[in-house]
C-alpha positions in Angstrom: 0.0 0.0 0.0 1.3 3.5 -0.8 2.6 5.6 2.1 0.2 8.5 1.3 -2.8 6.4 2.2 -4.7 7.2 5.4 -5.8 4.5 7.9 -9.2 4.8 6.4 -7.8 4.0 2.9 -5.9 1.1 4.3 -9.1 -0.3 5.9 -11.0 0.2 2.7 -8.3 -1.6 0.7 -8.2 -4.6 3.0 -12.0 -4.8 3.0 -12.2 -4.7 -0.8 -9.4 -7.1 -1.2 -11.1 -9.6 1.1 -14.4 -9.2 -0.8 -12.6 -9.9 -4.1 -11.0 -13.0 -2.6 -14.3 -14.3 -1.4 -15.7 -13.8 -4.9 -12.9 -16.1 -6.2 -10.4 -13.6 -7.6 -6.6 -14.4 -7.2 -4.6 -12.6 -4.6 -2.9 -10.4 -7.2 -6.1 -9.5 -8.9 -7.8 -8.7 -5.6 -4.9 -6.5 -4.7 -5.1 -4.7 -8.0 -8.8 -4.1 -7.8 -8.7 -2.9 -4.2 -5.8 -0.5 -4.9 -7.5 0.9 -8.0 -10.8 1.4 -6.1 -9.1 3.2 -3.2 -7.0 5.4 -5.6 -10.2 6.2 -7.6 -11.9 7.4 -4.4 -8.9 9.5 -3.4 -9.0 11.2 -6.9 -12.7 11.8 -6.6 -12.2 13.4 -3.2 -9.4 15.6 -4.6 -6.6 14.1 -2.5 -4.6 13.0 -5.6 -3.9 14.8 -8.8 -6.2 13.8 -11.7 -4.2 15.2 -14.5 -2.1 13.4 -17.0 1.4 12.2 -16.3 4.3 14.6 -16.9 6.7 11.8 -17.6 9.1 12.1 -20.6 10.3 8.5 -20.5 13.6 6.9 -19.7 16.3 8.9 -21.4 18.3 5.7 -21.9 15.5 4.3 -24.2 15.4 5.3 -27.9 12.7 7.7 -28.9 10.8 5.1 -31.0 10.3 2.9 -28.0 8.7 5.6 -25.8 5.0 6.1 -25.7 3.3 9.0 -27.6 2.4 10.6 -24.3 6.1 10.5 -23.2 7.2 12.0 -26.6 4.5 14.7 -26.3 5.7 15.7 -22.9 9.3 15.9 -24.2 8.1 18.0 -27.1 6.3 20.3 -24.7 9.5 20.7 -22.7 11.3 21.6 -25.9 8.6 24.1 -26.8 7.7 22.3 -30.1 4.7 24.1 -31.7 1.9 22.0 -33.3 2.8 19.0 -31.1 -0.8 18.2 -30.2 -1.6 17.4 -33.8 1.6 15.4 -34.4 1.8 11.6 -34.7 4.3 9.6 -32.8 6.6 9.5 -35.7 6.3 13.3 -36.3 7.0 13.9 -32.6 10.2 11.8 -32.8 11.3 13.8 -35.8 10.6 17.1 -34.1 12.4 16.1 -30.9 15.5 15.0 -32.9 15.5 18.2 -34.8 15.6 20.2 -31.6 18.1 18.0 -29.9 
């Protein structure tokens, strides 16, 4: 369980996990469902950011292997104009031309 969870969140997690186990889910699947449910509730209550990730990807991985979202965020950092309309391939080309 994440450190930022309150005791209430932890109790809710354990309760949901046990319910899922009783319904026949595997331990791993029950944990996943419980964590997602608690985190969804935290977002709904405004205790967690609901915005998209700002990740730009692992710099040791070639650009083509990064996700479009990671490439978009990197292009944003480089102030590439028109990035929202670009395909993944176009984003790679734009980042390379700025780099």
